[in-house]
C-alpha positions in Angstrom: 27.1 123.0 12.8 29.2 122.7 16.0 32.3 121.9 14.0 31.8 125.1 12.0 31.5 127.1 15.2 34.7 125.7 16.5 36.4 126.4 13.1 35.2 130.0 13.2 36.4 130.5 16.7 39.8 129.0 15.9 40.0 131.1 12.7 39.1 134.3 14.6 41.7 133.6 17.3 44.4 132.9 14.6 43.5 136.1 12.7 43.4 138.2 15.9 46.7 136.7 17.1 48.3 137.4 13.7 47.1 141.0 13.7 47.9 141.8 17.3 50.9 139.6 18.1 52.2 139.0 14.5 52.6 135.3 15.1 51.7 132.1 13.4 49.3 130.3 15.7 50.2 126.9 14.2 53.7 127.3 15.6 52.6 128.6 19.0 51.3 126.8 22.0 48.2 127.5 23.9 48.1 128.1 27.7 44.9 128.1 29.6 44.6 129.5 33.1 42.0 130.0 35.8 42.2 132.2 38.8 41.3 131.0 42.3 39.4 133.6 44.2 38.0 133.9 47.7 34.7 135.6 48.4 33.4 135.5 52.0 30.0 137.0 50.9 28.3 136.4 47.6 25.9 139.2 48.5 28.7 141.8 49.0 30.5 140.5 45.9 34.0 141.2 47.3 36.8 138.9 46.1 40.5 138.5 46.5 42.8 136.5 44.2 44.5 133.5 45.9 46.1 131.4 43.1 46.2 130.6 39.4 46.3 127.2 37.7 48.2 127.2 34.4 47.8 124.3 32.0 48.8 123.3 28.5 47.1 120.0 27.8 48.9 119.5 24.4 52.4 119.8 25.9 51.4 118.3 29.3 52.5 121.3 31.3 50.7 122.5 34.4 51.5 124.6 37.4 49.8 126.3 40.3 51.0 129.5 41.8 49.5 131.4 44.7 50.0 134.6 46.6 52.6 134.8 49.4 51.0 137.9 51.0 48.9 136.1 53.6 48.8 139.3 55.8 47.0 141.0 53.0 44.4 138.2 52.8 44.0 138.3 56.6 43.3 142.1 56.3 40.6 141.2 53.7 38.9 138.8 56.0 40.2 138.5 59.6 37.9 135.5 60.2 39.7 133.3 57.6 42.0 130.8 59.2 45.4 131.3 57.5 46.7 127.8 58.3 43.6 126.2 56.7 44.1 128.5 53.7 47.7 127.5 53.3 46.8 123.8 53.5 44.1 124.3 50.8 46.7 126.1 48.5 49.3 123.4 49.1 46.7 120.7 48.4 45.8 122.3 45.1 49.5 122.5 44.2 49.9 118.8 45.0 46.8 118.0 42.9 47.8 120.1 39.9 51.6 119.7 39.6 52.8 116.2 38.5 55.1 114.4 40.9 56.4 112.2 38.1 56.4 112.3 34.3 54.0 109.3 34.3 51.2 111.2 36.1 47.9 111.1 34.4 47.0 114.0 32.1 45.4 117.0 33.8 42.1 118.5 32.7 41.6 122.0 33.9 37.9 122.2 33.4 37.3 118.9 35.3 39.4 120.0 38.2 37.9 123.5 38.8 34.3 122.5 38.5 34.2 121.3 42.1 35.2 124.7 43.6 31.7 126.2 44.1 31.8 127.7 47.6 33.7 130.7 49.0 36.7 129.4 47.1 36.1 129.2 43.4 37.9 129.4 40.1 36.9 131.7 37.3 36.1 130.7 33.7 39.4 129.6 32.1 41.1 132.0 29.8 43.4 131.1 26.8 46.5 132.7 25.5 49.1 131.7 23.0 52.7 131.6 24.1 56.2 130.8 23.1 58.0 130.7 26.4 56.1 128.9 29.3 58.1 130.4 32.2 57.9 134.0 30.8 54.2 133.9 30.1 53.3 132.3 33.5 55.4 135.0 35.2 53.8 137.8 33.3 50.3 136.6 34.1 51.2 136.0 37.7 52.5 139.5 38.1 49.2 140.9 36.7 47.1 139.0 39.3 49.5 139.2 42.2 51.1 142.6 41.8 51.3 143.0 45.6 53.6 140.0 45.8 56.3 141.8 43.8 
């Protein structure tokens, strides 16, 4: 039954993609991404986007991009230590991006599951793409419009 559900999901994505984007999903690659957000108070529900992990497991591509507008983050929460935040973001970049072609394969779901405090990643989203750089840049501009 589970295989049938996966089949229906894949079929739906392919039909939707073909209708909206006029593409052949068998020829396109799938990029998954998850947004890192900071929320100083779970009760208030306020959040600010900090970074995005992009991953394509099939083609072994991955990248982490983050905001460069630290003054904006400081305005959101003046108690957050910016040096600590920068160290966190640089640490994630080091974890995510391969330092050599022989680095082990990266699993987005496994990586983000441990961020469960004030800094957490949202549920990964999927999108089909032709050009990695162009797609990553477009998504980055959506989430970090103040950086441009």
